[in-house]
Backbone bond lengths (Angstrom), bond angles and torsions (degrees), N, CA, C in turn:
res aa  C-N    CA-C-N  psi(-1)  N-CA   C-N-CA  omega(-1)  CA-C   N-CA-C  phi
1 M - - - 1.418 - - 1.542 107.20 -
2 K 1.354 115.48 147.49 1.464 119.29 -176.43 1.506 110.04 -71.24
3 N 1.319 119.67 -39.81 1.497 123.24 -172.78 1.516 110.56 -113.37
4 G 1.271 120.27 16.21 1.423 118.95 -179.47 1.510 111.74 -156.07
5 Y 1.382 114.98 -172.67 1.467 119.57 -175.24 1.526 111.08 -96.69
6 G 1.346 119.47 -10.77 1.430 119.46 177.91 1.510 111.87 72.51
7 Q 1.316 117.53 29.70 1.466 122.15 178.52 1.509 108.24 -131.95
8 F 1.352 114.68 147.61 1.497 120.29 175.90 1.547 112.67 -84.26
9 C 1.294 117.34 -3.20 1.491 123.06 -177.66 1.542 107.05 -56.28
10 P 1.323 119.26 132.55 1.454 121.45 179.01 1.526 113.88 -59.23
11 I 1.367 115.82 -32.46 1.442 118.46 177.12 1.519 112.93 -64.25
12 A 1.364 112.48 -41.40 1.492 119.22 178.39 1.558 109.77 -64.26
13 K 1.329 117.32 -41.96 1.441 119.42 -177.04 1.551 110.00 -69.44
14 A 1.301 115.46 -39.02 1.523 117.85 177.92 1.533 108.77 -67.56
15 A 1.308 119.33 -39.60 1.427 121.84 -178.84 1.504 112.95 -64.66
16 E 1.375 117.68 -30.39 1.428 121.40 178.30 1.498 112.00 -65.82
17 V 1.366 116.32 -23.05 1.439 121.68 177.79 1.539 111.44 -93.97
18 F 1.343 117.17 -47.24 1.450 123.11 -171.77 1.537 111.23 -81.48
19 A 1.313 118.94 -37.58 1.474 119.56 -168.92 1.516 114.35 -88.44
20 T 1.354 116.15 11.50 1.503 117.66 172.53 1.526 108.04 -66.93
21 R 1.356 115.91 139.06 1.451 121.96 -177.74 1.520 111.20 -49.08
22 W 1.300 118.17 134.07 1.452 126.82 179.51 1.518 118.36 75.70
23 T 1.371 116.00 -15.99 1.481 117.56 -179.44 1.526 113.16 -60.41
24 P 1.328 118.78 -45.85 1.474 118.18 -179.54 1.530 112.84 -58.38
25 L 1.347 116.19 -35.00 1.462 121.24 -175.61 1.548 109.22 -77.54
26 V 1.349 118.05 -36.62 1.444 121.07 173.29 1.531 109.06 -63.51
27 L 1.316 119.13 -41.57 1.455 123.17 177.99 1.556 106.92 -61.47
28 R 1.262 118.36 -43.12 1.490 122.17 -179.69 1.552 109.03 -56.20
29 E 1.306 117.30 -45.58 1.469 119.77 -178.01 1.514 110.91 -66.88
30 L 1.340 117.63 -44.19 1.470 121.08 175.03 1.498 111.81 -58.15
31 M 1.305 118.36 -41.41 1.426 121.96 -179.92 1.526 112.86 -70.83
32 S 1.338 115.47 -22.85 1.467 118.70 177.90 1.538 113.34 -84.34
33 G 1.331 114.02 -0.57 1.467 118.95 178.94 1.479 119.35 109.79
34 A 1.366 117.26 -7.09 1.484 120.56 177.56 1.524 110.67 -66.09
35 T 1.332 115.85 132.93 1.469 117.77 179.00 1.519 111.69 -127.91
36 T 1.336 119.79 -14.81 1.451 119.82 179.34 1.528 111.34 -101.83
37 F 1.296 117.06 163.39 1.481 121.05 -177.91 1.535 108.52 -61.34
38 N 1.327 116.74 -45.33 1.463 119.61 -174.86 1.531 110.95 -66.36
39 D 1.342 116.25 -39.33 1.466 117.97 -179.25 1.558 110.43 -68.41
40 I 1.308 116.76 -37.93 1.464 119.75 176.61 1.563 109.25 -63.09
41 H 1.312 114.77 -41.20 1.476 118.69 -177.33 1.506 110.65 -69.67
42 H 1.325 120.43 -30.03 1.408 120.75 177.51 1.588 111.27 -60.81
43 G 1.332 115.18 -30.79 1.474 119.34 179.65 1.489 113.66 -83.37
44 V 1.333 117.04 -14.38 1.489 119.83 176.39 1.560 107.54 -133.29
45 P 1.381 116.80 63.45 1.461 119.21 -172.79 1.487 115.08 -66.00
46 V 1.338 118.62 -22.27 1.473 119.54 179.79 1.533 110.45 -75.73
47 M 1.314 118.81 -23.23 1.496 123.86 179.31 1.529 106.59 -72.73
48 S 1.314 114.96 131.76 1.480 118.38 178.19 1.508 108.20 -67.56
49 R 1.357 114.55 153.41 1.446 119.48 179.84 1.515 111.00 -66.40
50 A 1.334 116.89 -32.63 1.476 118.70 179.67 1.541 110.18 -67.24
51 L 1.360 115.22 -39.86 1.468 117.65 -179.38 1.503 109.52 -69.57
52 L 1.346 117.94 -38.09 1.437 119.52 179.03 1.501 111.86 -62.22
53 A 1.351 115.74 -41.21 1.479 119.46 177.95 1.550 109.90 -61.61
54 E 1.285 117.23 -41.83 1.437 122.46 179.45 1.527 111.52 -66.38
55 R 1.319 115.64 -40.15 1.491 120.09 177.90 1.524 111.61 -66.88
56 L 1.319 118.83 -39.14 1.423 121.43 178.12 1.546 110.64 -66.08
57 R 1.296 116.76 -40.83 1.465 119.35 175.57 1.551 111.61 -60.91
58 Q 1.369 114.31 -41.07 1.476 117.56 -179.02 1.526 109.71 -67.58
59 M 1.371 118.08 -39.33 1.413 120.15 177.40 1.552 114.61 -65.29
60 E 1.350 111.23 -32.84 1.469 114.34 176.88 1.554 109.21 -68.45
61 T 1.316 116.02 -39.29 1.426 121.09 179.40 1.547 111.44 -65.14
62 E 1.254 114.68 -38.03 1.498 120.85 176.43 1.536 114.55 -72.85
63 G 1.333 114.81 -7.89 1.461 120.12 178.04 1.508 114.42 82.05
64 L 1.334 116.54 22.11 1.490 122.18 -179.73 1.546 110.93 -85.18
65 L 1.294 116.52 -29.80 1.459 119.90 -177.79 1.552 111.79 -145.36
66 T 1.303 113.72 164.53 1.447 119.71 172.88 1.516 108.38 -119.99
67 R 1.331 113.42 148.95 1.518 120.05 179.59 1.469 107.69 -110.10
68 R 1.333 116.99 129.15 1.478 119.53 -176.64 1.601 105.13 -129.01
69 V 1.364 111.73 144.63 1.460 116.62 174.21 1.511 109.61 -69.71
70 R 1.318 115.48 134.81 1.470 121.74 -179.36 1.565 110.40 -70.40
71 T 1.258 117.73 127.73 1.474 122.21 -178.79 1.504 111.64 -66.97
72 G 1.318 116.84 117.62 1.476 121.71 177.05 1.497 114.58 72.49
73 R 1.310 119.39 8.03 1.472 123.21 179.43 1.519 110.71 -140.48
74 R 1.315 115.17 159.87 1.488 119.16 -179.24 1.548 108.32 -78.34
75 G 1.341 111.07 156.23 1.489 117.54 177.98 1.456 114.71 90.53
76 H 1.349 117.24 -170.38 1.430 123.50 -174.69 1.522 110.04 -127.76
77 E 1.316 115.22 163.95 1.439 122.16 170.47 1.537 107.18 -114.48
78 Y 1.350 114.42 151.83 1.441 119.59 -179.49 1.541 107.24 -120.20
79 H 1.327 116.15 132.70 1.442 121.87 -178.45 1.525 109.73 -135.73
80 L 1.310 116.38 137.34 1.468 123.24 179.11 1.522 109.97 -66.60
81 T 1.314 115.36 139.71 1.447 122.35 171.24 1.507 108.50 -87.25
82 T 1.310 115.09 -178.11 1.447 121.07 176.17 1.521 110.86 -57.99
83 A 1.346 113.56 -42.34 1.475 117.52 178.57 1.499 112.60 -65.41
84 G 1.342 116.76 -38.67 1.456 119.47 177.13 1.526 111.96 -65.65
85 E 1.306 116.63 -41.98 1.494 123.05 177.81 1.538 109.79 -61.34
86 G 1.336 114.45 -28.54 1.443 119.32 179.76 1.487 115.19 -61.82
87 F 1.346 115.80 -18.46 1.454 122.46 179.61 1.540 112.29 -89.86
88 R 1.293 117.69 -1.10 1.488 122.09 -175.39 1.485 111.00 -60.02
89 A 1.301 118.19 -48.65 1.501 122.65 -179.21 1.503 109.13 -62.83
90 I 1.341 115.75 -38.10 1.508 119.33 -177.91 1.514 110.03 -68.71
91 V 1.348 119.30 -43.40 1.462 122.98 175.34 1.540 109.39 -58.77
92 A 1.328 117.71 -45.61 1.463 121.89 178.39 1.507 111.14 -58.54
93 A 1.283 115.60 -47.88 1.494 120.92 -178.82 1.539 110.88 -63.89
94 L 1.320 115.23 -37.71 1.484 118.41 178.18 1.512 112.36 -66.69
95 G 1.367 113.95 -36.75 1.439 119.53 175.90 1.538 112.45 -66.18
96 Q 1.330 114.26 -43.18 1.470 119.18 178.40 1.525 112.02 -62.52
97 W 1.339 116.70 -37.49 1.459 118.92 175.71 1.508 110.60 -65.58
98 G 1.342 115.90 -40.09 1.455 117.80 -179.78 1.540 112.72 -66.40
99 M 1.382 115.75 -38.81 1.478 118.62 173.90 1.513 114.17 -61.17
100 A 1.338 115.08 -33.64 1.456 118.30 -176.19 1.524 113.79 -87.69
101 H 1.329 116.29 -31.81 1.495 117.98 -170.25 1.528 115.76 -127.75
102 A 1.337 117.67 -5.04 1.474 118.01 -175.52 1.506 115.35 -118.05
103 R 1.382 117.94 11.49 1.443 119.09 -176.86 1.526 112.19 -62.79
104 K 1.328 117.21 -34.89 1.453 121.12 -178.46 1.523 111.67 -68.22
105 R 1.331 118.55 -12.79 1.447 121.43 -179.46 1.523 111.99 -80.25
106 I 1.343 117.60 -10.43 1.457 120.00 -178.99 1.526 107.12 -73.95
107 N 1.326 116.68 126.27 1.492 121.60 176.50 1.524 108.83 -121.59
108 A 1.313 114.45 177.98 1.480 121.61 -172.33 1.503 110.91 -61.70
109 D 1.326 120.38 -31.81 1.444 122.49 -177.85 1.547 111.51 -73.89
110 D 1.303 116.47 -16.76 1.483 121.23 178.24 1.515 113.79 -79.84
111 L 1.344 116.75 -13.35 1.501 121.69 -170.68 1.568 108.47 -81.54
112 D 1.260 115.54 83.72 1.473 121.81 -175.75 1.568 107.66 -101.42
113 P 1.349 114.33 109.29 1.504 117.67 -179.51 1.531 111.99 -65.94
114 G 1.311 119.08 -27.98 1.480 118.56 178.34 1.497 110.83 -66.43
115 M 1.332 117.20 -45.21 1.466 119.60 177.86 1.489 112.00 -66.66
116 L 1.336 117.16 -36.63 1.428 121.24 177.15 1.510 111.47 -58.26
117 M 1.316 116.11 -46.59 1.473 120.67 -178.66 1.513 111.33 -65.99
118 W 1.325 115.19 -38.21 1.488 118.52 179.15 1.514 109.79 -66.81
119 A 1.344 116.59 -37.82 1.456 119.49 175.68 1.514 113.08 -66.70
120 L 1.326 117.03 -36.66 1.489 120.81 174.92 1.550 108.99 -61.47
121 R 1.336 116.22 -37.84 1.478 118.56 177.80 1.523 110.88 -61.11
122 V 1.312 117.14 -42.55 1.440 120.61 178.03 1.511 112.94 -65.41
123 R 1.310 113.91 -37.06 1.480 122.46 -173.72 1.523 112.14 -77.77
124 T 1.327 119.83 -26.96 1.459 122.49 -176.26 1.539 112.00 -56.36
125 D 1.311 114.86 140.98 1.451 121.49 177.83 1.525 107.35 -95.68
126 P 1.402 118.73 101.68 1.470 118.67 -177.91 1.515 113.39 -60.94
127 A 1.340 116.95 -34.49 1.465 120.13 -177.02 1.525 112.65 -64.97
128 A 1.306 117.55 -21.32 1.451 121.48 -179.89 1.501 113.33 -85.59
129 L 1.311 117.77 -12.88 1.498 123.36 -175.88 1.478 111.24 -72.74
130 P 1.390 115.89 150.88 1.453 118.64 176.01 1.503 114.06 -71.44
131 D 1.266 116.78 175.49 1.528 120.15 -178.77 1.514 108.82 -67.90
132 E 1.340 121.41 -33.86 1.458 122.84 -174.40 1.510 107.79 -90.63
133 R 1.335 113.02 157.36 1.492 121.25 173.74 1.529 111.58 -64.35
134 V 1.279 117.04 141.14 1.462 122.97 174.95 1.497 107.52 -125.80
135 V 1.373 115.46 126.97 1.458 120.75 178.47 1.489 110.24 -112.53
136 V 1.351 115.83 127.82 1.481 120.26 -176.96 1.542 106.87 -117.98
137 R 1.271 114.95 130.75 1.502 121.14 175.29 1.496 106.69 -101.69
138 F 1.309 117.09 128.30 1.468 125.38 178.16 1.513 110.25 -107.51
139 E 1.297 118.07 128.10 1.487 122.78 174.19 1.480 110.72 -121.44
140 F 1.341 115.94 114.84 1.429 122.09 -173.35 1.539 111.77 -107.60
141 T 1.252 115.64 140.06 1.502 120.64 171.51 1.525 109.13 -110.54
142 G 1.305 116.27 164.98 1.438 120.67 178.77 1.534 114.81 72.04
143 V 1.345 115.02 20.19 1.487 121.44 -178.28 1.543 108.52 -74.39
144 P 1.345 117.12 137.82 1.469 117.66 177.75 1.534 112.70 -57.00
145 M 1.299 117.23 148.08 1.458 123.60 -171.95 1.567 111.42 -56.24
146 N 1.341 118.04 -35.93 1.406 119.08 -177.01 1.576 114.78 -82.43
147 R 1.377 112.80 3.83 1.455 117.40 178.88 1.523 112.42 -129.91
148 T 1.347 117.03 20.91 1.471 119.95 -174.44 1.526 110.83 -67.75
149 R 1.347 119.24 -20.06 1.463 120.35 -179.97 1.559 109.55 -68.39
150 F 1.281 119.09 -8.37 1.475 126.02 -178.56 1.538 110.90 -109.75
151 K 1.328 117.18 9.98 1.468 117.68 -175.87 1.502 111.61 -74.30
152 V 1.366 119.33 -15.09 1.443 120.52 169.72 1.480 106.09 -127.48
153 M 1.378 116.40 124.30 1.408 124.52 -178.24 1.546 111.32 -140.43
154 W 1.312 116.66 163.48 1.441 123.49 -178.64 1.514 111.69 -124.89
155 L 1.338 113.04 140.32 1.440 121.28 173.52 1.524 107.61 -114.80
156 V 1.334 116.46 120.47 1.458 124.06 178.19 1.493 108.51 -100.85
157 L 1.342 116.30 107.70 1.457 122.45 -176.04 1.503 114.29 -98.55
158 E 1.318 116.21 117.15 1.472 120.22 175.73 1.504 108.34 -143.11
159 R 1.299 117.57 150.54 1.447 121.54 -179.94 1.448 114.02 -58.78
160 A 1.372 115.27 -33.35 1.456 120.19 -178.67 1.499 111.83 -75.25
161 G 1.347 118.78 -14.46 1.435 121.31 179.56 1.524 111.55 163.53
162 V 1.346 117.07 154.84 1.438 122.81 -179.05 1.500 107.92 -113.53
163 D 1.331 115.43 134.37 1.499 119.86 179.55 1.543 109.54 -123.04
164 V 1.345 110.51 148.90 1.444 119.62 177.81 1.584 106.07 -111.39
165 C 1.323 115.31 133.14 1.498 119.68 -178.49 1.487 108.56 -127.26
166 A 1.342 114.66 134.74 1.447 122.78 175.19 1.501 111.28 -91.87
167 K 1.312 115.48 -12.29 1.470 122.98 175.61 1.544 109.98 -125.08
168 D 1.269 115.95 154.47 1.484 120.40 -179.39 1.519 111.64 -52.15
169 P 1.287 120.65 116.46 1.491 120.76 -179.52 1.483 115.30 -70.93
170 G 1.324 117.60 -9.68 1.466 120.31 176.11 1.532 114.07 90.84
171 Y 1.300 115.70 3.06 1.470 118.29 179.19 1.552 110.87 -93.21
172 Q 1.310 116.63 161.92 1.475 119.04 174.33 1.520 109.60 -62.17
173 I 1.321 117.18 135.76 1.457 124.24 179.73 1.516 109.19 -85.60
174 D 1.337 115.66 120.93 1.464 120.73 179.38 1.515 112.17 -89.34
175 L 1.349 117.62 -37.75 1.452 121.35 -176.17 1.494 109.32 -139.67
176 V 1.319 116.18 148.49 1.495 123.37 176.33 1.549 105.35 -128.19
177 V 1.381 112.94 121.29 1.453 119.80 179.33 1.512 105.68 -109.56
178 R 1.330 116.32 131.79 1.483 123.93 176.95 1.523 108.72 -121.86
179 S 1.322 115.17 132.39 1.427 118.58 -177.75 1.485 110.22 -167.17
180 S 1.338 118.87 154.83 1.447 118.44 167.29 1.515 107.22 -72.06
181 I 1.326 115.94 147.81 1.504 119.22 -178.56 1.530 109.21 -61.23
182 A 1.306 117.83 -35.88 1.484 121.92 -174.10 1.570 108.44 -64.71
183 T 1.366 114.19 -43.84 1.480 117.29 178.96 1.513 113.04 -66.05
184 F 1.289 117.29 -40.63 1.473 119.13 -178.55 1.510 110.08 -68.34
185 V 1.327 117.90 -38.37 1.489 117.69 176.36 1.504 111.43 -63.25
186 Q 1.313 117.30 -36.23 1.500 120.37 176.13 1.507 111.12 -62.16
187 V 1.338 116.58 -38.90 1.492 120.02 178.63 1.543 106.01 -67.47
188 F 1.296 117.73 -47.35 1.465 121.44 -176.74 1.552 113.51 -56.86
189 L 1.347 114.29 -39.28 1.458 121.93 -178.50 1.500 111.62 -79.15
190 G 1.360 116.16 -10.99 1.488 117.07 -179.43 1.511 112.41 86.11
191 N 1.332 118.81 8.69 1.451 121.15 -179.17 1.556 109.83 -74.15
192 I 1.329 118.10 -31.17 1.457 122.05 175.41 1.513 109.31 -133.60
193 T 1.295 117.29 160.35 1.451 121.74 179.06 1.571 110.91 -83.43
194 W 1.257 116.36 163.88 1.429 122.76 174.78 1.549 108.98 -58.02
195 K 1.374 115.17 -44.59 1.478 120.28 -179.37 1.524 110.36 -62.19
196 S 1.320 115.51 -41.88 1.502 118.38 -179.82 1.526 110.22 -64.57
197 A 1.348 114.19 -36.69 1.475 117.37 -179.72 1.522 111.77 -63.84
198 T 1.333 118.54 -33.47 1.434 120.17 177.66 1.511 113.48 -64.01
199 L 1.339 112.70 -26.98 1.485 117.58 177.60 1.558 110.58 -79.17
200 R 1.327 114.88 -14.60 1.429 119.15 178.12 1.548 113.41 -101.12
201 G 1.310 114.87 12.34 1.461 120.25 176.64 1.456 118.47 108.60
202 L 1.300 119.75 -4.74 1.486 121.08 178.65 1.568 106.13 -70.85
203 S 1.279 115.67 132.16 1.478 121.25 -177.96 1.508 106.12 -135.48
204 I 1.344 113.47 152.98 1.487 121.36 177.19 1.491 110.47 -141.71
205 E 1.349 117.54 133.90 1.465 121.72 -175.55 1.548 107.61 -126.81
206 G 1.345 114.53 151.24 1.468 117.69 178.17 1.497 110.48 135.52
207 D 1.325 115.90 -161.90 1.403 126.48 -177.60 1.563 109.24 -54.59
208 R 1.348 118.49 124.34 1.416 121.24 -172.19 1.516 112.71 -61.43
209 K 1.317 116.97 -42.77 1.479 120.60 -179.43 1.488 111.97 -62.71
210 K 1.370 115.37 -45.63 1.471 119.01 -177.76 1.573 108.02 -71.99
211 L 1.288 116.04 -32.00 1.484 119.60 179.91 1.545 108.74 -58.29
212 K 1.349 116.91 -42.93 1.445 122.22 -177.27 1.526 110.05 -71.96
213 Q 1.266 118.36 -29.40 1.487 124.19 -175.81 1.481 113.68 -83.30
214 L 1.356 118.51 -24.73 1.438 122.42 -173.96 1.514 114.39 -52.58
215 P 1.383 119.41 -48.83 1.498 116.94 177.31 1.488 114.33 -60.09
216 I 1.353 117.31 -29.47 1.469 120.12 -179.59 1.539 108.10 -74.55
217 W 1.321 117.48 -43.49 1.474 119.32 178.43 1.550 110.39 -59.19
218 L 1.334 116.89 -41.95 1.428 120.61 -178.84 1.510 115.79 -85.90
219 R 1.314 111.82 1.13 1.513 119.35 179.44 1.500 112.36 58.49
220 L 1.351 114.43 42.89 1.436 121.86 176.47 1.509 114.29 -110.85
221 D 1.316 114.12 10.58 1.451 121.19 -169.93 1.522 112.52 -89.25
222 K 1.315 118.96 -7.38 1.421 121.51 -179.49 1.516 111.78 -155.09
223 A 1.342 115.03 163.33 1.480 117.24 -177.74 1.525 110.28 -66.02
224 L 1.289 113.78 146.99 1.517 118.70 -177.12 1.474 113.39 -77.41
225 G 1.386 117.40 -22.10 1.435 119.36 -174.35 1.520 112.52 65.60
226 S 1.321 119.07 -121.08 1.421 122.27 -177.77 1.520 113.91 -91.15
227 E 1.350 115.99 -1.08 1.469 119.75 -178.61 1.486 112.17 -89.95
228 L 1.342 113.91 136.95 1.475 121.08 179.47 1.509 109.29 -76.29
229 P 1.370 115.24 146.06 1.448 118.86 -179.55 1.542 114.34 -78.08
230 F 1.314 117.96 -17.05 1.420 121.10 -177.37 1.500 116.44 -90.37
231 V 1.353 116.09 -37.10 1.411 121.33 -171.71 1.550 109.16 -131.60
232 H 1.329 116.19 131.84 1.460 117.77 172.86 1.484 111.05 -87.19
233 Y 1.306 114.93 102.75 1.475 118.42 -173.97 1.536 110.74 -83.42
234 T 1.300 117.29 147.08 1.456 121.39 171.05 1.505 109.66 -117.49
235 A 1.361 111.05 146.91 1.494 116.88 -177.29 1.534 110.23 -66.46
């Protein structure tokens, strides 16, 4: 078969839906709370917008998601159906396998600061944030040549929502974090601790109280255990 395995086996039929290129990553973004086209694309920036649009249409046809008109705003929202939610445990298991067995596959070209910042946005604990806005400037070294425009980025932390900016948002900077992109990715993945990263050159400047709280706000202060760093899964 052109678009399938030509077998009635349930594994084959499920793989025809799930194993399409980019589908697991789009599911990851939807499971992390992304509902708009732009938010989904932030999580898969290497994927062209045209291909993402095509993949979303395909997933809608397959019954994995529904598309709804945004109330009072342009565009659509995307929400997982029961069938789409049924892949949650599979995505979690795939991520756990990757954490356990695929860490050595990460190479320099994979170190995308834009994706890292978007993942930090997902991972931030809004309930732990202070009442006032906190703006953090990140300066990364060792960024791949095709991604150097993202070597300086900003994270705007507020209880009402967390934003990622590739340009100066114009607010007062509370903290400045400097690190090689490789070291910060290792912290994010839980391969090394925040303290160990400071011995590898990670530095942070600014308000002392906020400086101490940042790893807690970003949930980088302890090992993740069985929890994935990209998506907060629910049972």
